[in-house]
C-alpha positions as CSV (number, residue, x, y, z in Angstrom):
1,M,-4.5,-2.7,-33.5
2,K,-1.1,-4.5,-33.0
3,S,0.4,-2.1,-35.6
4,K,-0.6,0.9,-33.4
5,S,1.0,-0.8,-30.4
6,L,4.2,-1.3,-32.3
7,E,4.3,2.4,-33.2
8,V,3.9,3.3,-29.6
9,I,6.8,1.0,-28.6
10,L,9.2,2.0,-31.4
11,D,8.6,5.7,-30.6
12,K,10.0,5.1,-27.1
13,L,13.3,3.5,-28.3
14,P,16.6,5.1,-29.0
15,E,17.4,5.5,-32.7
16,N,20.2,2.9,-32.8
17,I,17.6,0.3,-31.8
18,R,14.5,1.7,-33.4
19,A,16.1,1.9,-36.9
20,P,16.9,-1.8,-37.4
21,L,13.7,-2.9,-35.7
22,T,11.8,-0.7,-38.2
23,E,13.8,-2.2,-41.1
24,C,12.8,-5.8,-40.2
25,R,9.3,-5.0,-39.0
26,P,7.4,-6.9,-41.7
27,A,9.1,-10.1,-40.5
28,Y,7.7,-9.9,-37.0
29,E,4.8,-7.4,-36.7
30,D,2.0,-10.0,-37.1
31,S,3.3,-12.4,-34.4
32,I,5.3,-10.4,-31.9
33,T,4.2,-10.7,-28.3
34,E,7.1,-9.1,-26.4
35,L,10.2,-7.0,-27.0
36,T,12.9,-7.0,-24.4
37,L,15.9,-4.7,-23.8
38,R,18.5,-6.0,-21.3
39,S,21.6,-3.9,-20.5
40,G,24.7,-5.4,-22.3
41,R,22.6,-8.1,-24.0
42,P,21.0,-8.6,-27.4
43,V,17.6,-7.0,-28.2
44,C,15.1,-9.9,-28.0
45,V,12.0,-10.2,-30.1
46,Y,9.6,-12.8,-28.7
47,L,7.2,-14.2,-31.3
48,R,4.3,-16.6,-30.5
49,D,6.4,-19.7,-30.9
50,K,10.1,-18.6,-30.8
51,L,12.7,-16.1,-29.8
52,M,14.5,-14.0,-32.4
53,Y,17.3,-11.4,-32.3
54,V,17.9,-8.3,-34.4
55,T,21.1,-7.7,-36.4
56,Q,22.7,-4.3,-37.0
57,N,21.6,-4.4,-40.7
58,G,18.0,-4.9,-39.8
59,L,17.5,-8.7,-40.1
60,L,16.0,-11.2,-37.7
61,T,18.0,-14.3,-36.7
62,D,17.6,-17.1,-34.2
63,H,21.4,-17.3,-33.6
64,P,22.1,-15.8,-30.1
65,L,25.9,-15.7,-30.5
66,S,26.2,-13.7,-33.8
67,D,28.6,-10.8,-33.5
68,Q,26.2,-8.8,-35.7
69,L,23.4,-8.5,-33.1
70,I,22.2,-5.2,-31.7
71,K,23.1,-5.0,-28.0
72,T,21.4,-2.7,-25.5
73,E,23.7,-0.4,-23.7
74,A,23.1,1.1,-20.2
75,K,22.5,4.5,-21.8
76,D,19.8,3.0,-24.0
77,I,18.0,1.7,-20.9
78,E,18.4,5.1,-19.2
79,N,17.1,7.0,-22.3
80,T,14.2,4.6,-22.8
81,V,13.0,4.9,-19.2
82,L,13.2,8.7,-19.4
83,K,11.0,8.6,-22.5
84,L,8.6,6.2,-20.9
85,C,8.2,8.7,-18.0
86,D,7.9,11.7,-20.3
87,Y,11.2,12.9,-18.8
88,S,9.8,13.1,-15.3
89,L,10.7,10.1,-13.1
90,Y,9.1,11.7,-10.1
91,A,5.7,11.9,-11.9
92,Y,5.8,8.2,-12.6
93,Q,7.3,7.0,-9.2
94,N,4.3,4.9,-8.2
95,E,4.3,3.1,-11.6
96,L,8.0,2.5,-11.4
97,N,7.7,1.1,-7.8
98,S,5.0,-1.3,-9.0
99,G,7.3,-2.6,-11.7
100,F,5.6,-1.5,-14.9
101,I,4.5,1.6,-16.8
102,T,1.4,1.5,-19.1
103,I,1.9,3.7,-22.1
104,G,-0.3,4.3,-25.2
105,N,-2.5,1.7,-26.8
106,G,-2.5,-0.6,-23.8
107,V,1.2,-1.4,-24.1
108,R,2.8,-2.3,-20.7
109,A,6.5,-1.8,-20.2
110,G,7.8,-4.0,-17.3
111,I,10.8,-2.6,-15.4
112,C,13.5,-4.7,-13.7
113,G,16.2,-3.3,-11.5
114,T,17.3,-2.9,-7.8
115,A,14.5,-2.2,-5.3
116,V,15.0,0.5,-2.6
117,I,13.1,-0.7,0.5
118,N,11.7,1.4,3.3
119,G,10.1,-0.9,5.9
120,D,8.0,-3.3,3.9
121,R,7.4,-1.0,1.0
122,I,9.3,-0.4,-2.3
123,T,10.0,3.3,-2.5
124,N,12.1,3.4,-5.6
125,I,13.7,1.3,-8.4
126,R,17.3,2.1,-9.3
127,D,19.9,0.6,-11.6
128,I,17.2,-0.4,-14.1
129,S,18.7,-3.2,-16.2
130,S,15.8,-4.6,-18.2
131,I,12.7,-3.3,-19.9
132,N,10.1,-5.7,-21.3
133,F,7.4,-4.3,-23.7
134,R,4.2,-6.5,-23.9
135,V,2.6,-5.9,-27.3
136,A,-1.1,-5.3,-26.8
137,G,-3.6,-6.7,-29.3
138,E,-7.4,-6.7,-30.0
139,I,-9.2,-9.7,-31.5
140,K,-12.9,-8.7,-31.9
141,G,-15.2,-11.6,-31.7
142,C,-12.8,-14.0,-30.0
143,S,-15.1,-14.5,-27.1
144,S,-18.2,-15.4,-29.1
145,G,-17.7,-19.1,-28.9
146,L,-17.1,-19.1,-25.1
147,L,-20.1,-16.8,-24.4
148,G,-22.3,-19.2,-26.3
149,K,-21.5,-22.0,-23.8
150,I,-21.8,-20.1,-20.4
151,D,-24.0,-17.9,-18.4
152,P,-21.9,-14.8,-17.7
153,L,-24.1,-13.8,-14.7
154,R,-22.8,-16.9,-12.8
155,G,-19.1,-15.7,-12.7
156,V,-16.2,-16.7,-15.0
157,L,-12.5,-17.1,-14.2
158,I,-10.2,-17.1,-17.3
159,C,-6.9,-18.9,-16.6
160,G,-3.8,-19.2,-18.7
161,E,0.0,-18.8,-18.9
162,P,1.6,-15.4,-19.7
163,S,0.8,-14.2,-23.3
164,S,-2.0,-16.8,-23.7
165,G,-4.5,-14.0,-24.5
166,K,-6.4,-13.6,-21.1
167,T,-6.6,-9.8,-21.4
168,T,-7.5,-10.0,-25.0
169,L,-10.4,-12.4,-24.2
170,I,-11.9,-10.6,-21.3
171,R,-11.7,-7.3,-23.1
172,D,-13.8,-8.8,-25.9
173,M,-16.1,-10.4,-23.4
174,A,-16.7,-7.1,-21.8
175,R,-17.4,-5.4,-25.1
176,E,-19.9,-8.1,-26.3
177,L,-21.7,-8.3,-22.9
178,S,-22.0,-4.5,-22.6
179,Y,-24.8,-4.6,-25.3
180,R,-26.9,-6.9,-23.1
181,Y,-25.9,-6.0,-19.5
182,R,-24.5,-3.2,-17.5
183,V,-20.8,-3.9,-17.4
184,S,-18.2,-2.1,-15.3
185,V,-14.5,-2.7,-16.2
186,I,-11.9,-2.4,-13.5
187,D,-8.8,-1.3,-15.5
188,E,-6.1,-0.9,-12.8
189,R,-3.2,-1.1,-15.3
190,R,-5.0,0.5,-18.3
191,E,-4.4,-2.6,-20.4
192,L,-8.1,-3.3,-21.0
193,S,-9.1,0.1,-22.3
194,A,-5.7,1.7,-23.3
195,S,-7.3,4.8,-21.8
196,S,-5.8,8.3,-22.1
197,R,-7.5,11.5,-21.0
198,G,-10.9,9.8,-21.0
199,R,-10.6,8.3,-24.5
200,F,-10.1,4.6,-25.1
201,G,-7.7,3.0,-27.5
202,Y,-9.8,-0.3,-27.5
203,D,-13.4,-0.7,-28.3
204,L,-15.2,-1.5,-25.0
205,G,-18.7,-1.0,-26.3
206,L,-21.0,0.5,-23.6
207,C,-18.8,-0.5,-20.6
208,D,-18.2,1.9,-17.7
209,V,-14.4,2.0,-17.3
210,F,-12.6,2.6,-13.9
211,S,-9.1,3.4,-15.2
212,G,-6.1,3.4,-12.9
213,Y,-8.1,2.7,-9.7
214,P,-6.9,0.1,-7.2
215,K,-9.2,-2.9,-7.7
216,S,-10.9,-2.9,-4.3
217,A,-11.7,0.9,-4.5
218,A,-12.9,0.6,-8.0
219,V,-15.2,-2.3,-7.2
220,V,-16.8,-0.4,-4.4
221,S,-17.2,2.7,-6.6
222,A,-18.6,0.7,-9.5
223,V,-21.3,-1.0,-7.3
224,R,-22.3,2.3,-5.6
225,S,-22.3,4.5,-8.7
226,M,-23.0,2.4,-11.8
227,A,-25.1,-0.6,-10.6
228,P,-23.4,-3.2,-12.8
229,D,-24.7,-6.6,-13.6
230,I,-21.1,-7.7,-14.3
231,I,-17.7,-6.5,-13.2
232,V,-14.8,-7.3,-15.4
233,C,-11.3,-7.3,-13.8
234,D,-7.9,-8.4,-15.1
235,E,-5.2,-10.4,-13.1
236,I,-6.7,-11.1,-9.6
237,G,-4.9,-13.0,-6.9
238,E,-4.3,-10.7,-3.9
239,E,-6.0,-11.0,-0.6
240,S,-7.7,-7.6,-1.1
241,D,-9.3,-9.0,-4.2
242,I,-11.3,-11.4,-2.0
243,Q,-12.9,-8.6,-0.1
244,A,-13.7,-6.7,-3.3
245,L,-15.2,-9.8,-4.9
246,S,-17.3,-10.7,-1.8
247,Y,-18.6,-7.1,-1.8
248,S,-19.7,-7.2,-5.4
249,M,-21.4,-10.6,-4.9
250,G,-23.3,-9.3,-1.9
251,C,-24.6,-6.5,-4.1
252,G,-25.7,-8.9,-6.8
253,A,-22.9,-8.3,-9.4
254,A,-21.2,-11.2,-11.2
255,F,-17.4,-11.2,-11.6
256,I,-15.4,-12.0,-14.8
257,A,-11.7,-12.1,-14.0
258,S,-8.4,-13.6,-15.2
259,V,-5.5,-15.2,-13.4
260,H,-2.1,-16.7,-14.2
261,A,-2.6,-20.5,-13.9
262,S,-1.9,-23.3,-16.3
263,S,-3.9,-26.1,-14.6
264,M,-6.5,-26.8,-11.9
265,D,-3.7,-27.8,-9.5
266,D,-1.8,-24.6,-10.2
267,L,-5.0,-22.7,-9.6
268,R,-5.8,-24.4,-6.3
269,S,-2.2,-23.7,-5.1
270,R,-3.0,-19.9,-5.1
271,K,-4.5,-19.3,-1.7
272,A,-6.5,-16.2,-2.5
273,V,-7.9,-17.6,-5.7
274,A,-8.8,-20.9,-4.1
275,E,-10.7,-18.9,-1.4
276,M,-12.7,-17.1,-4.2
277,I,-13.6,-20.4,-5.8
278,E,-14.7,-21.7,-2.4
279,L,-17.0,-18.6,-2.1
280,S,-18.7,-19.9,-5.3
281,A,-17.7,-16.6,-7.0
282,F,-17.0,-18.4,-10.3
283,R,-19.3,-21.0,-11.8
284,Y,-17.0,-21.4,-14.8
285,I,-13.2,-22.0,-14.8
286,V,-11.9,-21.5,-18.3
287,F,-8.4,-22.5,-19.4
288,L,-6.8,-21.1,-22.6
289,S,-4.6,-23.0,-25.1
290,G,-1.4,-21.0,-24.7
291,R,0.7,-18.3,-26.3
292,A,0.7,-20.1,-29.7
293,E,-3.0,-19.4,-30.0
294,P,-3.8,-16.4,-27.9
295,G,-7.4,-16.1,-26.7
296,R,-8.4,-19.7,-27.8
297,T,-10.4,-21.7,-25.2
298,E,-9.0,-25.1,-24.5
299,K,-11.3,-26.3,-21.6
300,I,-14.3,-25.0,-19.7
301,Y,-15.0,-26.4,-16.3
302,E,-18.3,-26.0,-14.4
303,M,-18.0,-26.5,-10.7
304,R,-19.5,-30.0,-11.0
305,E,-19.0,-31.0,-14.6
306,S,-17.1,-30.1,-17.7
307,V,-19.2,-28.3,-20.4
308,A,-16.6,-28.4,-23.2
């Protein structure tokens, strides 16, 4: 699956960057997590445990000051953004304003530039200077150990640092659980399903997938139309998520969700998430090991005792 994600990314890059990356692909394709282009800076290949750079003759190096490194020019950023938007920036304006574009196979391209503000809303991003591709992956069966220790109908919150495998884990949880329960997946950023025209790039079993919906609207629609036992949702933390979660609980649906947090103190410092925990929405708080072992469970907390 990671191989397909790489193909999607490479296809969006200008030839002067794509060619050397293709040449050294065997050296990074099994462990790459992110690929970053920064205007006027070297192309960065982030592996699970280190940062590497690409040379003009298609080699990887960890030396950041080598004069042989490929550097991203402003025109490379411009051309890549155009390809990401299928040469129609207007059609992708909402995605650009949110700071990311989800492309094929669940790959997300983060966008960094200068925000144009109207009132309290971002209405445009100009002078784009960085593009960060997160390489999506699928590890079937990675949730089996966790599911053997918990009752998913009591609510589960998956916590971890960026690139620790939160999305990978809850995707596999959704797939596994869909053969026992009715599961609705709220896929606001299309990372869980890699959906395109009603077809999924990832195996989500018998899940009902709400792709591209705002979380709150999708939860209401799921409860009203699909009667789920479990609702799976990636990256919560907004105030609106509290209302959506409360609504689903009131209708008898359990929530499985993820959040960026590396410790219980970090988790409690996030006001919206702390309120959800106070609502007893999550019986289990699960922390992942980190980016070196994506999807691996390090600690499982029950609200009153540790179970692992």
